[in-house]
py3Dmol code that shows the C-alpha trace and the ligand (Angstrom):
import py3Dmol

protein = """\
ATOM      1  CA  UNK A   1     211.537  17.935  66.712  1.00  0.00           C
ATOM      2  CA  UNK A   2     209.358  15.112  67.836  1.00  0.00           C
ATOM      3  CA  UNK A   3     206.534  15.291  65.082  1.00  0.00           C
ATOM      4  CA  UNK A   4     205.791  18.666  64.600  1.00  0.00           C
ATOM      5  CA  UNK A   5     206.709  19.662  68.440  1.00  0.00           C
ATOM      6  CA  UNK A   6     209.841  21.505  69.247  1.00  0.00           C
ATOM      7  CA  UNK A   7     211.511  19.975  72.216  1.00  0.00           C
ATOM      8  CA  UNK A   8     213.570  21.360  75.034  1.00  0.00           C
ATOM      9  CA  UNK A   9     215.823  18.924  77.273  1.00  0.00           C
ATOM     10  CA  UNK A  10     218.195  19.519  80.224  1.00  0.00           C
ATOM     11  CA  UNK A  11     219.591  17.742  83.216  1.00  0.00           C
ATOM     12  CA  UNK A  12     220.880  18.339  86.476  1.00  0.00           C
ATOM     13  CA  UNK A  13     223.187  15.837  88.508  1.00  0.00           C
ATOM     14  CA  UNK A  14     221.805  14.642  91.981  1.00  0.00           C
ATOM     15  CA  UNK A  15     225.485  14.884  93.200  1.00  0.00           C
ATOM     16  CA  UNK A  16     225.623  17.637  95.840  1.00  0.00           C
ATOM     17  CA  UNK A  17     223.626  20.350  97.379  1.00  0.00           C
ATOM     18  CA  UNK A  18     222.422  22.549  94.436  1.00  0.00           C
ATOM     19  CA  UNK A  19     223.983  26.013  94.138  1.00  0.00           C
ATOM     20  CA  UNK A  20     222.786  29.253  92.879  1.00  0.00           C
ATOM     21  CA  UNK A  21     225.032  28.492  89.835  1.00  0.00           C
ATOM     22  CA  UNK A  22     222.712  25.779  89.016  1.00  0.00           C
ATOM     23  CA  UNK A  23     219.775  28.002  89.663  1.00  0.00           C
ATOM     24  CA  UNK A  24     220.801  31.242  87.593  1.00  0.00           C
ATOM     25  CA  UNK A  25     222.582  29.132  84.937  1.00  0.00           C
ATOM     26  CA  UNK A  26     220.002  26.408  84.250  1.00  0.00           C
ATOM     27  CA  UNK A  27     217.074  25.659  86.687  1.00  0.00           C
ATOM     28  CA  UNK A  28     215.316  28.909  86.495  1.00  0.00           C
ATOM     29  CA  UNK A  29     215.574  28.986  82.832  1.00  0.00           C
ATOM     30  CA  UNK A  30     213.978  25.614  82.154  1.00  0.00           C
ATOM     31  CA  UNK A  31     210.372  26.909  82.573  1.00  0.00           C
ATOM     32  CA  UNK A  32     210.547  29.360  79.745  1.00  0.00           C
ATOM     33  CA  UNK A  33     209.967  26.494  77.399  1.00  0.00           C
ATOM     34  CA  UNK A  34     207.145  24.873  79.088  1.00  0.00           C
ATOM     35  CA  UNK A  35     204.294  26.523  77.032  1.00  0.00           C
ATOM     36  CA  UNK A  36     205.565  26.354  73.525  1.00  0.00           C
ATOM     37  CA  UNK A  37     207.841  23.274  73.742  1.00  0.00           C
ATOM     38  CA  UNK A  38     207.624  19.568  74.520  1.00  0.00           C
ATOM     39  CA  UNK A  39     209.957  19.722  77.549  1.00  0.00           C
ATOM     40  CA  UNK A  40     211.914  16.856  79.559  1.00  0.00           C
ATOM     41  CA  UNK A  41     213.803  17.657  82.649  1.00  0.00           C
ATOM     42  CA  UNK A  42     215.617  14.850  83.915  1.00  0.00           C
ATOM     43  CA  UNK A  43     217.620  14.078  87.208  1.00  0.00           C
ATOM     44  CA  UNK A  44     220.722  12.452  85.820  1.00  0.00           C
ATOM     45  CA  UNK A  45     221.654  10.018  88.563  1.00  0.00           C
ATOM     46  CA  UNK A  46     223.460   7.810  86.071  1.00  0.00           C
ATOM     47  CA  UNK A  47     225.961  10.742  85.590  1.00  0.00           C
ATOM     48  CA  UNK A  48     226.527  11.269  89.277  1.00  0.00           C
ATOM     49  CA  UNK A  49     227.849   7.794  89.718  1.00  0.00           C
ATOM     50  CA  UNK A  50     231.165   8.861  87.641  1.00  0.00           C
ATOM     51  CA  UNK A  51     232.436   9.943  91.029  1.00  0.00           C
ATOM     52  CA  UNK A  52     231.633   7.584  94.237  1.00  0.00           C
ATOM     53  CA  UNK A  53     228.261   8.398  95.857  1.00  0.00           C
ATOM     54  CA  UNK A  54     226.848   7.309  99.260  1.00  0.00           C
ATOM     55  CA  UNK A  55     223.735   5.351  98.221  1.00  0.00           C
ATOM     56  CA  UNK A  56     221.425   6.856 100.680  1.00  0.00           C
ATOM     57  CA  UNK A  57     222.487  10.259  99.818  1.00  0.00           C
ATOM     58  CA  UNK A  58     222.300   9.758  96.102  1.00  0.00           C
ATOM     59  CA  UNK A  59     218.643   8.619  96.632  1.00  0.00           C
ATOM     60  CA  UNK A  60     217.770  11.447  99.043  1.00  0.00           C
ATOM     61  CA  UNK A  61     219.355  14.010  96.574  1.00  0.00           C
ATOM     62  CA  UNK A  62     217.229  12.433  93.561  1.00  0.00           C
ATOM     63  CA  UNK A  63     214.084  13.144  95.540  1.00  0.00           C
ATOM     64  CA  UNK A  64     215.430  16.732  96.471  1.00  0.00           C
ATOM     65  CA  UNK A  65     216.436  17.610  92.895  1.00  0.00           C
ATOM     66  CA  UNK A  66     212.969  16.336  91.532  1.00  0.00           C
ATOM     67  CA  UNK A  67     211.256  18.467  94.283  1.00  0.00           C
ATOM     68  CA  UNK A  68     213.513  21.574  93.356  1.00  0.00           C
ATOM     69  CA  UNK A  69     212.688  21.003  89.523  1.00  0.00           C
ATOM     70  CA  UNK A  70     208.907  21.776  90.738  1.00  0.00           C
ATOM     71  CA  UNK A  71     209.980  24.393  93.151  1.00  0.00           C
ATOM     72  CA  UNK A  72     211.686  26.152  90.137  1.00  0.00           C
ATOM     73  CA  UNK A  73     208.342  26.695  88.457  1.00  0.00           C
ATOM     74  CA  UNK A  74     208.221  23.234  86.244  1.00  0.00           C
ATOM     75  CA  UNK A  75     204.846  22.022  86.529  1.00  0.00           C
ATOM     76  CA  UNK A  76     204.592  18.289  86.104  1.00  0.00           C
ATOM     77  CA  UNK A  77     201.478  18.544  84.087  1.00  0.00           C
ATOM     78  CA  UNK A  78     203.159  20.689  81.522  1.00  0.00           C
ATOM     79  CA  UNK A  79     206.847  19.202  81.523  1.00  0.00           C
ATOM     80  CA  UNK A  80     208.174  15.800  81.746  1.00  0.00           C
ATOM     81  CA  UNK A  81     210.063  15.407  84.908  1.00  0.00           C
ATOM     82  CA  UNK A  82     211.810  12.109  85.643  1.00  0.00           C
ATOM     83  CA  UNK A  83     214.880  10.185  86.678  1.00  0.00           C
ATOM     84  CA  UNK A  84     217.281   9.045  84.138  1.00  0.00           C
ATOM     85  CA  UNK A  85     217.929   5.433  85.682  1.00  0.00           C
ATOM     86  CA  UNK A  86     214.256   4.654  85.384  1.00  0.00           C
ATOM     87  CA  UNK A  87     214.485   5.170  81.556  1.00  0.00           C
ATOM     88  CA  UNK A  88     216.772   2.291  80.331  1.00  0.00           C
ATOM     89  CA  UNK A  89     216.920   3.677  76.846  1.00  0.00           C
ATOM     90  CA  UNK A  90     219.692   6.198  78.096  1.00  0.00           C
ATOM     91  CA  UNK A  91     222.065   3.608  78.783  1.00  0.00           C
ATOM     92  CA  UNK A  92     221.426   1.682  75.801  1.00  0.00           C
ATOM     93  CA  UNK A  93     221.800   4.453  73.266  1.00  0.00           C
ATOM     94  CA  UNK A  94     224.788   5.464  75.023  1.00  0.00           C
ATOM     95  CA  UNK A  95     226.568   2.206  74.125  1.00  0.00           C
ATOM     96  CA  UNK A  96     225.543   2.833  70.400  1.00  0.00           C
ATOM     97  CA  UNK A  97     226.846   6.198  70.455  1.00  0.00           C
ATOM     98  CA  UNK A  98     230.140   5.410  72.225  1.00  0.00           C
ATOM     99  CA  UNK A  99     230.712   3.534  68.830  1.00  0.00           C
ATOM    100  CA  UNK A 100     230.376   7.047  67.109  1.00  0.00           C
ATOM    101  CA  UNK A 101     232.476   8.980  69.213  1.00  0.00           C
ATOM    102  CA  UNK A 102     236.052   9.505  68.900  1.00  0.00           C
ATOM    103  CA  UNK A 103     238.805   8.882  71.605  1.00  0.00           C
ATOM    104  CA  UNK A 104     240.264  12.227  70.644  1.00  0.00           C
ATOM    105  CA  UNK A 105     237.155  14.051  71.009  1.00  0.00           C
ATOM    106  CA  UNK A 106     236.393  12.779  74.474  1.00  0.00           C
ATOM    107  CA  UNK A 107     240.183  13.470  75.378  1.00  0.00           C
ATOM    108  CA  UNK A 108     239.706  17.352  74.704  1.00  0.00           C
ATOM    109  CA  UNK A 109     236.690  17.746  76.952  1.00  0.00           C
ATOM    110  CA  UNK A 110     237.739  20.290  79.690  1.00  0.00           C
ATOM    111  CA  UNK A 111     235.641  18.843  82.386  1.00  0.00           C
ATOM    112  CA  UNK A 112     237.278  15.249  81.905  1.00  0.00           C
ATOM    113  CA  UNK A 113     240.672  17.119  82.289  1.00  0.00           C
ATOM    114  CA  UNK A 114     239.523  18.916  85.379  1.00  0.00           C
ATOM    115  CA  UNK A 115     237.562  15.831  86.986  1.00  0.00           C
ATOM    116  CA  UNK A 116     240.692  13.394  86.443  1.00  0.00           C
ATOM    117  CA  UNK A 117     242.785  15.781  87.980  1.00  0.00           C
ATOM    118  CA  UNK A 118     240.530  16.186  90.889  1.00  0.00           C
ATOM    119  CA  UNK A 119     239.705  12.499  91.275  1.00  0.00           C
ATOM    120  CA  UNK A 120     243.220  11.166  90.277  1.00  0.00           C
ATOM    121  CA  UNK A 121     242.721   7.849  92.268  1.00  0.00           C
ATOM    122  CA  UNK A 122     239.346   7.101  90.148  1.00  0.00           C
ATOM    123  CA  UNK A 123     239.668   7.977  86.578  1.00  0.00           C
ATOM    124  CA  UNK A 124     237.092   5.515  85.368  1.00  0.00           C
ATOM    125  CA  UNK A 125     235.982   4.980  81.935  1.00  0.00           C
ATOM    126  CA  UNK A 126     232.579   6.260  82.896  1.00  0.00           C
ATOM    127  CA  UNK A 127     234.187   9.753  83.566  1.00  0.00           C
ATOM    128  CA  UNK A 128     235.619   9.771  80.116  1.00  0.00           C
ATOM    129  CA  UNK A 129     232.696   8.492  78.393  1.00  0.00           C
ATOM    130  CA  UNK A 130     230.203  10.883  80.348  1.00  0.00           C
ATOM    131  CA  UNK A 131     229.676  13.165  77.501  1.00  0.00           C
ATOM    132  CA  UNK A 132     228.348  10.178  75.271  1.00  0.00           C
ATOM    133  CA  UNK A 133     225.504   9.565  78.013  1.00  0.00           C
ATOM    134  CA  UNK A 134     224.724  13.291  77.927  1.00  0.00           C
ATOM    135  CA  UNK A 135     224.480  12.988  74.220  1.00  0.00           C
ATOM    136  CA  UNK A 136     222.147  10.148  74.632  1.00  0.00           C
ATOM    137  CA  UNK A 137     219.992  12.026  76.898  1.00  0.00           C
ATOM    138  CA  UNK A 138     219.531  14.917  74.777  1.00  0.00           C
ATOM    139  CA  UNK A 139     219.342  12.755  71.423  1.00  0.00           C
ATOM    140  CA  UNK A 140     216.787  10.273  72.612  1.00  0.00           C
ATOM    141  CA  UNK A 141     214.140  13.021  72.641  1.00  0.00           C
ATOM    142  CA  UNK A 142     215.037  14.419  69.275  1.00  0.00           C
ATOM    143  CA  UNK A 143     215.866  17.652  71.135  1.00  0.00           C
ATOM    144  CA  UNK A 144     215.998  21.239  69.413  1.00  0.00           C
ATOM    145  CA  UNK A 145     217.294  23.280  72.610  1.00  0.00           C
ATOM    146  CA  UNK A 146     219.385  22.559  75.736  1.00  0.00           C
ATOM    147  CA  UNK A 147     219.290  25.404  78.202  1.00  0.00           C
ATOM    148  CA  UNK A 148     222.534  24.961  80.289  1.00  0.00           C
ATOM    149  CA  UNK A 149     225.295  26.915  81.997  1.00  0.00           C
ATOM    150  CA  UNK A 150     228.374  27.890  79.954  1.00  0.00           C
ATOM    151  CA  UNK A 151     230.391  24.967  81.467  1.00  0.00           C
ATOM    152  CA  UNK A 152     228.286  22.561  79.663  1.00  0.00           C
ATOM    153  CA  UNK A 153     228.198  24.021  76.243  1.00  0.00           C
ATOM    154  CA  UNK A 154     231.455  21.910  75.125  1.00  0.00           C
ATOM    155  CA  UNK A 155     229.461  18.727  75.804  1.00  0.00           C
ATOM    156  CA  UNK A 156     226.430  20.052  73.827  1.00  0.00           C
ATOM    157  CA  UNK A 157     228.752  20.717  70.797  1.00  0.00           C
ATOM    158  CA  UNK A 158     230.191  17.247  71.065  1.00  0.00           C
ATOM    159  CA  UNK A 159     226.561  15.938  71.115  1.00  0.00           C
ATOM    160  CA  UNK A 160     225.997  17.978  67.712  1.00  0.00           C
ATOM    161  CA  UNK A 161     229.223  16.447  66.313  1.00  0.00           C
ATOM    162  CA  UNK A 162     228.050  12.896  67.080  1.00  0.00           C
ATOM    163  CA  UNK A 163     224.707  13.519  65.830  1.00  0.00           C
ATOM    164  CA  UNK A 164     225.933  14.922  62.533  1.00  0.00           C
ATOM    165  CA  UNK A 165     228.224  11.942  62.296  1.00  0.00           C
ATOM    166  CA  UNK A 166     225.317   9.562  62.757  1.00  0.00           C
ATOM    167  CA  UNK A 167     223.258  11.176  60.439  1.00  0.00           C
ATOM    168  CA  UNK A 168     225.875  11.261  57.766  1.00  0.00           C
ATOM    169  CA  UNK A 169     225.906   7.440  57.696  1.00  0.00           C
ATOM    170  CA  UNK A 170     222.256   6.910  58.767  1.00  0.00           C
ATOM    171  CA  UNK A 171     220.369   9.903  57.443  1.00  0.00           C
ATOM    172  CA  UNK A 172     217.323  11.571  59.283  1.00  0.00           C
ATOM    173  CA  UNK A 173     217.985  10.060  62.473  1.00  0.00           C
ATOM    174  CA  UNK A 174     218.527  12.732  64.936  1.00  0.00           C
ATOM    175  CA  UNK A 175     217.556  16.268  65.361  1.00  0.00           C
ATOM    176  CA  UNK A 176     220.744  18.554  65.793  1.00  0.00           C
ATOM    177  CA  UNK A 177     220.409  20.347  69.110  1.00  0.00           C
ATOM    178  CA  UNK A 178     221.408  23.716  70.023  1.00  0.00           C
ATOM    179  CA  UNK A 179     222.733  24.567  73.266  1.00  0.00           C
ATOM    180  CA  UNK A 180     221.195  27.825  74.900  1.00  0.00           C
ATOM    181  CA  UNK A 181     223.145  29.600  77.329  1.00  0.00           C
ATOM    182  CA  UNK A 182     221.482  32.291  79.507  1.00  0.00           C
ATOM    183  CA  UNK A 183     222.870  35.942  78.666  1.00  0.00           C
ATOM    184  CA  UNK A 184     223.095  36.345  82.483  1.00  0.00           C
ATOM    185  CA  UNK A 185     224.279  33.744  84.998  1.00  0.00           C
ATOM    186  CA  UNK A 186     225.895  31.825  82.522  1.00  0.00           C
ATOM    187  CA  UNK A 187     228.912  31.225  84.870  1.00  0.00           C
ATOM    188  CA  UNK A 188     228.437  32.216  88.312  1.00  0.00           C
ATOM    189  CA  UNK A 189     231.611  32.431  90.120  1.00  0.00           C
ATOM    190  CA  UNK A 190     233.023  31.052  93.573  1.00  0.00           C
ATOM    191  CA  UNK A 191     232.647  33.782  96.301  1.00  0.00           C
ATOM    192  CA  UNK A 192     235.789  32.716  97.734  1.00  0.00           C
ATOM    193  CA  UNK A 193     237.948  32.454  94.699  1.00  0.00           C
ATOM    194  CA  UNK A 194     236.164  34.512  91.929  1.00  0.00           C
ATOM    195  CA  UNK A 195     238.438  33.338  89.330  1.00  0.00           C
ATOM    196  CA  UNK A 196     237.013  29.647  89.657  1.00  0.00           C
ATOM    197  CA  UNK A 197     233.202  28.523  88.921  1.00  0.00           C
ATOM    198  CA  UNK A 198     231.035  28.296  91.753  1.00  0.00           C
ATOM    199  CA  UNK A 199     230.615  24.226  92.075  1.00  0.00           C
ATOM    200  CA  UNK A 200     228.460  22.196  94.451  1.00  0.00           C
ATOM    201  CA  UNK A 201     231.664  19.929  94.975  1.00  0.00           C
ATOM    202  CA  UNK A 202     233.600  22.966  96.534  1.00  0.00           C
ATOM    203  CA  UNK A 203     235.104  21.942  99.921  1.00  0.00           C
ATOM    204  CA  UNK A 204     234.800  25.456 101.086  1.00  0.00           C
ATOM    205  CA  UNK A 205     231.079  26.203 102.197  1.00  0.00           C
ATOM    206  CA  UNK A 206     231.839  29.874 102.045  1.00  0.00           C
ATOM    207  CA  UNK A 207     232.705  29.688  98.525  1.00  0.00           C
ATOM    208  CA  UNK A 208     229.091  28.649  97.456  1.00  0.00           C
ATOM    209  CA  UNK A 209     225.694  29.747  98.236  1.00  0.00           C
ATOM    210  CA  UNK A 210     223.359  26.857  98.045  1.00  0.00           C
ATOM    211  CA  UNK A 211     219.623  27.177  96.817  1.00  0.00           C
ATOM    212  CA  UNK A 212     218.441  25.813 100.239  1.00  0.00           C
ATOM    213  CA  UNK A 213     220.629  28.000 102.432  1.00  0.00           C
ATOM    214  CA  UNK A 214     218.739  29.870 105.105  1.00  0.00           C
ATOM    215  CA  UNK A 215     218.569  33.607 105.003  1.00  0.00           C
ATOM    216  CA  UNK A 216     221.139  34.259 107.586  1.00  0.00           C
ATOM    217  CA  UNK A 217     223.604  32.022 105.867  1.00  0.00           C
ATOM    218  CA  UNK A 218     223.052  33.653 102.699  1.00  0.00           C
ATOM    219  CA  UNK A 219     223.579  36.979 104.036  1.00  0.00           C
ATOM    220  CA  UNK A 220     226.709  36.102 105.960  1.00  0.00           C
ATOM    221  CA  UNK A 221     228.192  34.368 102.996  1.00  0.00           C
ATOM    222  CA  UNK A 222     227.853  37.420 100.801  1.00  0.00           C
ATOM    223  CA  UNK A 223     229.372  39.527 103.613  1.00  0.00           C
ATOM    224  CA  UNK A 224     232.438  37.528 103.303  1.00  0.00           C
ATOM    225  CA  UNK A 225     232.781  37.367  99.738  1.00  0.00           C
ATOM    226  CA  UNK A 226     236.083  38.231  98.445  1.00  0.00           C
ATOM    227  CA  UNK A 227     236.278  41.455  96.666  1.00  0.00           C
ATOM    228  CA  UNK A 228     239.459  43.555  96.023  1.00  0.00           C
ATOM    229  CA  UNK A 229     241.368  46.453  97.550  1.00  0.00           C
ATOM    230  CA  UNK A 230     239.679  49.215  95.793  1.00  0.00           C
ATOM    231  CA  UNK A 231     235.966  50.513  96.849  1.00  0.00           C
ATOM    232  CA  UNK A 232     234.443  51.153  93.522  1.00  0.00           C
ATOM    233  CA  UNK A 233     231.417  49.101  92.590  1.00  0.00           C
ATOM    234  CA  UNK A 234     232.057  48.841  88.810  1.00  0.00           C
ATOM    235  CA  UNK A 235     231.914  45.668  86.366  1.00  0.00           C
ATOM    236  CA  UNK A 236     235.183  44.805  85.214  1.00  0.00           C
ATOM    237  CA  UNK A 237     235.742  40.956  84.910  1.00  0.00           C
ATOM    238  CA  UNK A 238     239.406  41.121  84.382  1.00  0.00           C
ATOM    239  CA  UNK A 239     240.526  43.740  87.115  1.00  0.00           C
ATOM    240  CA  UNK A 240     237.682  43.034  89.625  1.00  0.00           C
ATOM    241  CA  UNK A 241     236.436  39.534  89.311  1.00  0.00           C
ATOM    242  CA  UNK A 242     234.646  39.385  92.518  1.00  0.00           C
ATOM    243  CA  UNK A 243     232.728  42.673  92.554  1.00  0.00           C
ATOM    244  CA  UNK A 244     231.682  41.692  88.878  1.00  0.00           C
ATOM    245  CA  UNK A 245     230.422  38.385  90.046  1.00  0.00           C
ATOM    246  CA  UNK A 246     228.300  40.003  92.793  1.00  0.00           C
ATOM    247  CA  UNK A 247     227.092  42.397  90.242  1.00  0.00           C
ATOM    248  CA  UNK A 248     226.164  39.742  87.979  1.00  0.00           C
ATOM    249  CA  UNK A 249     224.424  37.658  90.912  1.00  0.00           C
ATOM    250  CA  UNK A 250     222.405  41.016  91.905  1.00  0.00           C
ATOM    251  CA  UNK A 251     221.386  41.714  88.250  1.00  0.00           C
ATOM    252  CA  UNK A 252     219.965  38.029  87.939  1.00  0.00           C
ATOM    253  CA  UNK A 253     217.936  38.368  91.123  1.00  0.00           C
ATOM    254  CA  UNK A 254     216.600  41.998  90.769  1.00  0.00           C
ATOM    255  CA  UNK A 255     216.437  42.328  86.983  1.00  0.00           C
ATOM    256  CA  UNK A 256     218.455  45.513  87.256  1.00  0.00           C
ATOM    257  CA  UNK A 257     221.087  46.162  84.339  1.00  0.00           C
ATOM    258  CA  UNK A 258     224.729  46.575  85.265  1.00  0.00           C
ATOM    259  CA  UNK A 259     224.439  50.272  84.499  1.00  0.00           C
ATOM    260  CA  UNK A 260     221.645  50.631  87.034  1.00  0.00           C
ATOM    261  CA  UNK A 261     223.342  48.673  89.527  1.00  0.00           C
ATOM    262  CA  UNK A 262     226.673  50.869  89.233  1.00  0.00           C
ATOM    263  CA  UNK A 263     224.490  53.880  89.328  1.00  0.00           C
ATOM    264  CA  UNK A 264     222.532  52.674  92.548  1.00  0.00           C
ATOM    265  CA  UNK A 265     225.838  52.056  94.520  1.00  0.00           C
ATOM    266  CA  UNK A 266     227.746  55.021  93.233  1.00  0.00           C
ATOM    267  CA  UNK A 267     229.579  56.488  96.339  1.00  0.00           C
ATOM    268  CA  UNK A 268     228.640  53.582  98.438  1.00  0.00           C
ATOM    269  CA  UNK A 269     230.948  51.023  99.981  1.00  0.00           C
ATOM    270  CA  UNK A 270     231.364  47.298  99.492  1.00  0.00           C
ATOM    271  CA  UNK A 271     229.608  46.420 102.848  1.00  0.00           C
ATOM    272  CA  UNK A 272     226.372  48.120 101.671  1.00  0.00           C
ATOM    273  CA  UNK A 273     226.578  46.348  98.471  1.00  0.00           C
ATOM    274  CA  UNK A 274     227.301  43.161  99.791  1.00  0.00           C
ATOM    275  CA  UNK A 275     224.375  43.309 102.054  1.00  0.00           C
ATOM    276  CA  UNK A 276     222.097  44.407  99.399  1.00  0.00           C
ATOM    277  CA  UNK A 277     223.082  41.317  97.177  1.00  0.00           C
ATOM    278  CA  UNK A 278     222.699  38.968 100.242  1.00  0.00           C
ATOM    279  CA  UNK A 279     219.109  40.396 100.767  1.00  0.00           C
ATOM    280  CA  UNK A 280     218.161  40.311  96.893  1.00  0.00           C
ATOM    281  CA  UNK A 281     219.366  36.558  96.838  1.00  0.00           C
ATOM    282  CA  UNK A 282     217.599  35.576 100.066  1.00  0.00           C
ATOM    283  CA  UNK A 283     214.433  37.200  99.031  1.00  0.00           C
ATOM    284  CA  UNK A 284     214.346  35.587  95.432  1.00  0.00           C
ATOM    285  CA  UNK A 285     214.903  32.258  96.961  1.00  0.00           C
ATOM    286  CA  UNK A 286     212.348  32.233  99.798  1.00  0.00           C
ATOM    287  CA  UNK A 287     209.414  31.201  97.837  1.00  0.00           C
ATOM    288  CA  UNK A 288     211.466  28.531  96.010  1.00  0.00           C
ATOM    289  CA  UNK A 289     212.531  27.125  99.400  1.00  0.00           C
ATOM    290  CA  UNK A 290     208.914  27.280 100.477  1.00  0.00           C
ATOM    291  CA  UNK A 291     207.664  25.231  97.668  1.00  0.00           C
ATOM    292  CA  UNK A 292     210.739  22.797  97.789  1.00  0.00           C
ATOM    293  CA  UNK A 293     209.639  22.168 101.511  1.00  0.00           C
ATOM    294  CA  UNK A 294     206.275  21.561 100.493  1.00  0.00           C
ATOM    295  CA  UNK A 295     206.977  19.269  97.372  1.00  0.00           C
ATOM    296  CA  UNK A 296     209.584  17.175  99.456  1.00  0.00           C
ATOM    297  CA  UNK A 297     207.200  16.537 102.303  1.00  0.00           C
ATOM    298  CA  UNK A 298     204.940  14.751 100.000  1.00  0.00           C
ATOM    299  CA  UNK A 299     207.160  11.439  99.253  1.00  0.00           C
ATOM    300  CA  UNK A 300     204.452   9.513  97.768  1.00  0.00           C
ATOM    301  CA  UNK A 301     203.583  12.581  95.440  1.00  0.00           C
ATOM    302  CA  UNK A 302     207.238  12.604  94.295  1.00  0.00           C
ATOM    303  CA  UNK A 303     207.358   8.776  93.590  1.00  0.00           C
ATOM    304  CA  UNK A 304     204.053   8.973  91.760  1.00  0.00           C
ATOM    305  CA  UNK A 305     205.684  11.665  89.708  1.00  0.00           C
ATOM    306  CA  UNK A 306     208.853   9.512  89.080  1.00  0.00           C
ATOM    307  CA  UNK A 307     206.583   6.844  87.885  1.00  0.00           C
ATOM    308  CA  UNK A 308     204.475   9.228  85.635  1.00  0.00           C
ATOM    309  CA  UNK A 309     207.697  10.854  84.310  1.00  0.00           C
ATOM    310  CA  UNK A 310     209.443   7.754  83.365  1.00  0.00           C
ATOM    311  CA  UNK A 311     206.527   6.365  81.651  1.00  0.00           C
ATOM    312  CA  UNK A 312     206.106   9.440  79.588  1.00  0.00           C
ATOM    313  CA  UNK A 313     209.819   9.855  78.874  1.00  0.00           C
ATOM    314  CA  UNK A 314     210.095   6.113  77.978  1.00  0.00           C
ATOM    315  CA  UNK A 315     207.363   6.613  75.244  1.00  0.00           C
ATOM    316  CA  UNK A 316     209.601   9.007  73.233  1.00  0.00           C
ATOM    317  CA  UNK A 317     213.011   7.258  74.199  1.00  0.00           C
ATOM    318  CA  UNK A 318     211.656   3.997  72.798  1.00  0.00           C
ATOM    319  CA  UNK A 319     210.588   5.560  69.566  1.00  0.00           C
ATOM    320  CA  UNK A 320     214.016   6.959  68.912  1.00  0.00           C
ATOM    321  CA  UNK A 321     216.046   3.923  69.916  1.00  0.00           C
ATOM    322  CA  UNK A 322     214.045   1.505  68.012  1.00  0.00           C
ATOM    323  CA  UNK A 323     214.821   3.598  65.033  1.00  0.00           C
ATOM    324  CA  UNK A 324     218.335   3.881  65.762  1.00  0.00           C
ATOM    325  CA  UNK A 325     218.276  -0.027  66.258  1.00  0.00           C
ATOM    326  CA  UNK A 326     216.678  -0.436  62.834  1.00  0.00           C
ATOM    327  CA  UNK A 327     218.676   1.558  61.074  1.00  0.00           C
ATOM    328  CA  UNK A 328     221.977  -0.118  62.308  1.00  0.00           C
ATOM    329  CA  UNK A 329     220.599  -3.534  61.425  1.00  0.00           C
ATOM    330  CA  UNK A 330     219.771  -4.905  64.795  1.00  0.00           C
ATOM    331  CA  UNK A 331     216.961  -7.725  64.551  1.00  0.00           C
ATOM    332  CA  UNK A 332     213.909  -6.405  65.589  1.00  0.00           C
ATOM    333  CA  UNK A 333     211.104  -9.060  66.360  1.00  0.00           C
ATOM    334  CA  UNK A 334     208.491  -7.571  68.295  1.00  0.00           C
TER     335      UNK A 334
END
"""
ligand_1 = """\
37
LIG
P 225.422 19.840 86.583
O 224.546 18.875 87.401
O 226.874 19.996 86.876
O 224.905 21.205 86.376
C 223.460 21.499 86.281
C 223.393 22.816 85.338
O 223.910 23.910 86.252
C 224.824 24.771 85.448
N 225.883 25.230 86.264
C 226.045 26.560 86.217
N 225.647 27.699 85.665
C 226.164 28.781 85.694
N 227.121 29.022 86.907
C 227.653 28.034 87.632
N 228.406 28.182 88.648
C 227.229 26.898 87.259
N 227.486 25.380 87.855
C 226.815 24.728 87.236
C 225.302 23.619 84.327
O 225.980 24.314 83.348
C 224.319 22.861 84.065
O 223.646 23.493 83.109
N 226.346 17.120 82.601
C 225.396 18.080 83.142
C 224.059 17.335 83.455
C 223.498 16.751 82.189
C 222.917 17.277 81.226
C 222.334 16.423 80.315
C 222.551 18.840 80.794
C 223.526 15.463 81.881
N 222.747 15.191 80.792
C 221.634 16.634 79.066
C 222.060 19.145 79.761
C 221.675 17.960 78.753
C 226.223 18.462 84.518
O 227.008 17.874 84.949
O 225.397 19.341 85.094
"""
view = py3Dmol.view(width=600, height=400)
view.addModel(protein, "pdb")
view.setStyle({"model": 0}, {"cartoon": {"style": "trace"}})
view.addModel(ligand_1, "xyz")
view.setStyle({"model": 1}, {"stick": {}})
view.zoomTo()
view.show()
């Protein structure tokens, strides 16, 4: 809570082309809070440098991610949309919270274990303390709810533990946030290896549907999706992970329930089903893509938004950081 306003905060890394996993698990759920909450949605470029980035690409994707926020229905008049590195309080609070986070806690983070296996030549300290920066993002705004996909839930839970620990020493500092994981779309799986999460860093482009893929590409990728040797369209995550993932995706894009989908495709083959999923996905993404292109073409508009968003966010971030510094005993002379 900031004053008497409830707060929603979330972030997306500009570290690759965003996928329908990012869209269904996170982005499309952000706008649900725009009316009743004070909302902050951040392009987290500081998180992205925990793995090496090409500077020009990072810059381009930062613009693109902001344009995509708007294309996903986030009106900049109703939501604070901004870029993390333009608000220095994130990095500052992160140092302080490092001193309230235990080595053992960070060692248990599954994303750290996965990423350090994947980037064995660059297991830098930032990769390890990444969840502390994420906790700082959230806590700076006295956040109540954090809409995320299920893979980020562990990080939000750690954020709660850090905030609780800080509050025990310095009472009434932080609001304790709640992760909000969508019932459907919480974990969209790879189309090539449906036991694995769909990830923007996957090297196999057929495993991933990007939000900005064109219609033909989307339909082709779904046609190639791995299923199983049966022919029945039935939801069973353990026995039929590929088909179950496609049912989830179809359900997210059409609003139909799993039972309705099973009935709709009763007696039909995988070919028909995959084509229908591809069509539904392409139809749903078409307006998002059109709005994205419109927003991206207006570079000056995006830059004006980056400036305005950073100013708005800084106002809140400064208030929390200054409260924290005062409680810690840092000298404050204004
Ligand atoms: P990132 O950039 O990896 O992903 C952005 C959001 O997309 C969700 N997501 C998925 N949801 C369902 N199925 C999938 N296959 C899938 N892949 C990704 C993620 O759960 C996330 O919600 N650490 C965060 C970014 C971050 C953040 C924050 C989030 C930084 N600070 C503060 C919330 C609050 C991350 O790497 O997300």
